[in-house]
C-alpha positions, 0 to 999 in steps of 0.5 A, a space after each residue: 511805903 510798905 508798913 505791913 511789917 514793924 520791927 522794934 530795934 529798941 530792946 524792950 523787956 517782955 511783959 510778964 504774962 500772968 498765968 491763965 485762969 478760967 473765966 469763973 476765976 475773975 470777979 466782976 470787981 476784978 474785971 472792972 479794975 482791969 478795964 480801968 487800968 487798961 484805959 488809964 494805960 492807953 490814955 496816959 502811959 502809952 502816949 508818953 513813951 519816949 520813942 514814937 516808933 522804931 525804924 527799919 528798912 521797911 519804914 524808911 523813917 527815923 524815930 522820935 524821942 519825945 523826951 528831947 522835944 521841947 514844949 515850944 520850938 525854939 527860934 531859928 538860929 541867928 544867921 547874922 552871928 559869926 558862929 553861924 557856919 563855923 564847922 561845915 564839915 560836921 555832917 553827922 549828928 552825935 558822931 565824929 566825922 573823919 578829918 573834921 577837927 572842929 567836930 565836937 564829937 571827935 575825941 583827941 585820940 581820934 584826931 591823932 590816930 585816924 585823921 589824915 588831914 583837917 578839913 576847913 571849918 568854913 566853906 570859904 576862906 576869910 578875906 578880911 586879912 593881909 599876909 606878909 612873909 614872917 621874916 619881914 616882921 620884927 615885932 608886933 604891937 597890934 594886940 593893943 589895937 584889938 587886932 588879931 594876928 596869926 601865923 600861917 604855915 602854907 609853905 614851911 620855907 616861907 611862913 606867913 604873918 597875917 593880920 586879920 579881924 576876928 569875926 564878931 557878931 557885929 563884924 562883916 557883911 551878912 545876907 538879910 534875913 527873909 521869911 519863908 515864901 508863900 505860894 504867890 511869891 514862889 510863883 512870881 519867883 519862878 515866872 521871873 526865872 523863866 523870863 530871864 533864862 536864855 541858857 542853862 546855868 552852870 552851878 559850881 559845886 560847893 567844896 570844903 577846903 583842906 589843910 595840912 595832914 595832922 596824922 602823927 603816923 606814917 609809912 611802915 609805922 602804921 600797922 594797927 589803926 585805919 586812916 580815912 579811905 583805907 581799904 578793908 581786908 576780908 577773908 573767910 572763916 576759919 582764918 588759916 595760919 598763913 593769912 591770905 586776904 582780899 579787900 571788901 568790895 560791892 557791886 556798883 554801876 557807873 556807866 549804866 544801871 547794870 552792875 558793871 563794876 565793883 567798888 572797894 569799901 573804904 574806911 569811914 566812907 559811908 554811903 549817902 544813899 542805898 546803891 542799886 544796880 541790876 544783874 543779867 544772867 549770861 552763858 558765862 555768868 549763870 544763875 547757878 554759879 551766882 547761887 553758889 557764890 555771890 548770892 549765897 547766904 552762907 558764904 556771906 556770913 562766913 566772911 571775917 573782916 580785919 579790925 586793923 588795917 594790916 592784919 598779922 594773925 587770926 586775932 586781927 579778924 572779927 566775924 560778921 553778924 546778921 542783925 536783921 534778915 528780910 525775905 522779899 517776895 516776888 511782888 516786893 513785899 518784905 517780911 522780917 525772918 526770926 530765924 537767921 539760920 537759912 541756906 541758899 539752894 539751887 534747883 536745876 529743874 526749875 532754874 530756881 535759886 532759893 534764899 538768894 542774897 539780893 541786898 546787903 547793908 553793912 554797918 561798921 562800928 568803929 572806935 576812937 583809935 581807928 579800928 573796927 570793933 564789930 560788923 553787922 549786916 541787914 540782909 535781904 533774900 529772895 527766891 529767883 525763878 529763871 530771872 531775866 534780871 535781878 536788882 541788887 542793892 547795897 549800903 555801907 555805913 560807919 558808925 561810932 555808936 550802936 546799930 540800934 542808935 543809928 537806926 533810931 536816928 540818935 546818930 543821923 547824917 546831915 546834908 550840911 552844917 548848917 547850909 546845904 551842900 550841893 548833891 546832898 539829900 534834901 531833908 524831908 518829913 512830916 509833922 506829928 503831935 504828941 501831948 501838945 508837942 510837935 516834931 518832925 517825923 523825918 525820912 531816912 532817905 530825905 525827899 524821894 522820887 519813885 524809880 526802877 522797874 515797876 516803880 519799886 525803888 526810890 531815889 533821894 532828891 539831891 540839893 541844888 540838882 535839877 533832875 527828872 526821874 521816871 519809872 514804868 507801870 504795867 497795866 491792863 485796860 481794866 487797871 488803867 480805867 480804875 486808876 484813871 477814875 481814882 485819879 491817884 497814883 500811889 507811887 507819887 503819893 507822899 506823906 512829906 509835908 516839910 523840907 529842912 530849912 538847912 542841911 542840919 535841920 533838927 527834927 525836935 524843932 519845927 521852926 527848922 522846917 519849911 512847909 511844902 505848898 501844894 495846888 489841887 491835882 488835875 481832874 482825870 476823865 476816862 474815854 472808853 471809845 479811845 481807851 484813853 485816860 485824859 489829864 491823869 495826875 501822873 507827873 509831879 514837879 517840886 519847885 524849890 526856892 533856895 537862897 544864901 544866908 549868913 556871912 558873905 565870906 562864909 555863905 550858907 545855902 538854905 531852902 526859902 520856899 517849896 511847892 509841889 505841883 501835879 501836872 497832867 499826862 494822857 495815857 492811851 491803851 493800845 493793842 490787845 486788850 488781854 495784854 498789858 501796856 507800859 505807862 510812865 510816871 515822872 518826877 521833876 525837881 527844879 531849883 530856883 536861886 533867889 537873885 539880887 539878895 540884899 546884904 547888911 554891912 556890920 562895920 567894925 568898931 571905929 578906931 580911936 582918933 589918936 593911936 596908942 603910942 609905945 612908951 619909947 616914942 619920945 626917946 631919947 628925951 626920956 634919958 635926960 628925965 631927972 629931978 634937976 632937968 624935970 622942968 626943962 624936959 617937961 617943957 620939951 615934952 609939951 612942945 613936941 606934943 603940940 608939934 605932933 598935933 599940929 602935923 596931924 591937923 595939917 595932914 587931916 586938912 
């Protein structure tokens, strides 16, 4: 991880510099006073700054606001409470998630103007109900029994009347609460899994069910606000009176690692990770043509984006602004440029494209009305000299707040709420302490594995997806020997010591995180006669134990234990010792599901022995109830009650 460049996104006021003075202008007392103040500042004021460190694309870490960190971490959420997992579609902290009607961050205007449907608040449908056609029900008095009813309109022609029990903290069936696993238990779980596997298990993807559309706009009436999934109109500045536009698209790879297609940017659909693909020059698609078009910085910043879905005039567009410009060297080192006024140029004599755009991150700021208020870019440029291939990276994020808040992690994506959703990034970080407070320094991309040419990129490790990642290093024989004697590969080294217990793990609560256990690494030896490095720790396997929690009808997946194991490989140098060899490092990820989980049945309150009877149960006796016949009617009343109790007794017998 390159930490050579630190950029603070938080706007800070520059310190007022005092006028320069000569050394003779200071007395000894003043010098002592200044030194005392400096020590006081370092020991007291500086550690209590609200933000631990700013974030940017070079650090890949979120910042910590220590004002939000409690002195003592609260206890984990009660997974046997009905509110546990009550809004699984809320997948962004402090930001409205589109089509998630239960998201507390969504304003009512957003729901009405932007949403096309409502996602189900739970991962599974409640099974504790029974439905009949509403037309068959004359009236209902079930409320007196404490039983709830609900009308469900799945088909407008045949609405349903459903009787169900509301989930309460003492109702239903729940998975037992189990503590984190230690190293011994993790090993036993893995050994048990290995002994029982005879075929590759198939994992069904966890889905979120959808209900009916809720948007009040339709057809040609919608000319302003975007809906979820709409394409983004884009053109170049200045906008002509006769508006012609295309839709914003980015290079992506689907069938291979090569940039083989373009993908439209769609409203409110943020990328879960940075996309990467490579471009290879051809006789038709040359570096010179790219340098004048796709790689051209000036063309990129001349784009204007429509703030509404159907632009009608030039006022419907807003320009893009460069929030950060990063220069990438040939070795991958990144430097933030203070001057964003640069130009992309091509030199035919050396086949060189200077300041070529190789990476763009789009940040669309949206509002509650479903329109785009601004577009900011983080751009990476590099000088390409007759390249054989070029790696291109891009990323799209839609945010409700400011870019500064997003980069600092005020608004950050979740991988579930609370339970993990399959194929979402595995949350990861490491513990940091400040003034007796502890928090998690969370990684932006979660737990990652090195990938790409020269192991220069990282891929997010996804939840419940068994994977193998690999990348290559080019080493000469001296570099191989030094690496072998060192027995440490920096690309596999990781600061990560914690994994999020749930997909919504809070960095301010260390109890929301599970420690990664780790064995000692194998010891490598160098064989100079065979030019071989034996047992080098060039492979790592993450063993993740996962389990179900919460209600059986609304199960939430969590991490029960995690272990990092380095395994040995043998690297042998062959061929000309003046050249280089390619060596591969590996990262394996393995998920093991806890089998045979125990459940706890939390029964509903027992019903009354005698049911509640409507007032007209003794009709027509009540019609003759009068002062003259009161004694007779009372006698009949008691005889009927005795007869009813006798019938009940016979029935129970």
